C-alpha positions in Angstrom: -118.4 34.6 3.9 -121.2 37.5 4.1 -124.2 37.3 6.1 -127.4 36.0 4.1 -130.3 39.1 5.0 -133.7 37.0 3.8 -136.1 40.3 3.5 -138.6 41.9 1.6 -138.8 45.3 0.6 -142.6 45.9 2.2 -141.4 44.3 5.5 -141.1 47.0 8.3 -139.4 44.7 10.4 -137.0 44.1 7.7 -136.2 47.5 7.4 -135.7 47.7 11.3 -133.2 45.3 11.3 -131.4 46.6 8.7 -131.1 49.8 10.8 -129.7 47.6 13.7 -127.4 45.8 11.8 -126.0 49.3 10.3 -125.1 50.2 14.0 -124.2 47.0 14.9 -121.6 45.9 12.6 -119.0 48.8 12.5 -118.7 47.5 16.4 -117.4 44.2 14.9 -115.2 45.4 12.5 -117.7 44.7 9.6 -119.5 47.2 6.9 -123.3 46.7 6.3 -122.2 47.0 2.4 -120.0 44.5 2.6 -121.1 42.0 5.0 -124.3 41.7 4.2 -125.9 40.0 1.2 -130.0 41.0 1.1 -132.2 38.3 -0.5 -135.7 39.2 -1.3 -137.7 36.4 -0.6 -140.4 37.6 -3.6 -137.4 36.0 -6.1 -139.0 31.7 -5.7 -135.3 31.0 -5.5 -134.7 33.2 -2.7 -137.8 31.8 -0.9 -136.9 28.1 -1.8 -133.7 29.1 0.1 -135.5 30.4 2.9 -137.6 27.3 3.3 -134.4 25.0 3.1 -133.3 26.7 6.0 -136.3 25.5 7.9 -137.5 29.4 8.3 -140.7 30.7 8.0 -140.4 34.3 9.0 -138.7 37.3 8.0 -136.2 38.6 8.6 -133.8 36.1 8.5 -130.6 35.9 9.0 -127.6 33.0 7.7 -124.6 32.8 8.4 -122.9 29.3 7.3 -125.4 26.7 8.9 -126.6 29.0 11.2 -129.9 30.6 11.2 -131.5 33.4 13.3 -135.4 34.2 13.0 -138.5 35.3 15.0 -139.0 38.2 17.6 -135.3 37.3 18.8 -133.9 38.6 15.9 -135.0 42.2 17.0 -132.9 41.8 20.1 -129.6 44.1 19.8 -127.5 41.5 22.0 -129.0 38.6 20.8 -128.1 39.4 17.3 -124.8 41.2 18.5 -123.7 37.6 20.2 -125.1 35.6 17.1 -122.9 37.7 14.6 -119.9 37.4 16.8 -120.3 33.7 17.5 -120.8 32.6 13.6 -118.7 35.0 12.1 -115.9 33.9 14.2 -117.1 30.2 12.7 -116.6 30.9 9.7 -113.7 32.6 9.0 -111.5 31.0 11.6 
């Protein structure tokens, strides 16, 4: 299962999160290019998907039924723990 990253090309926090993910994912045995599906909220279907997750901000990460968004998403420890815990749940 891929990690969905809801983003926008003009979002400064989104660019920062992408860099953070590129450093964290290899520690977890994952590569950004294969683990992440970037979804630009400029697309109306993508925006609708984000709203269905009850997320109001970008960037937002979705793994299975888990969502991480808001200020906590930029905390390296919180992000690492979230990915580790939820990837384990969906991959068995």
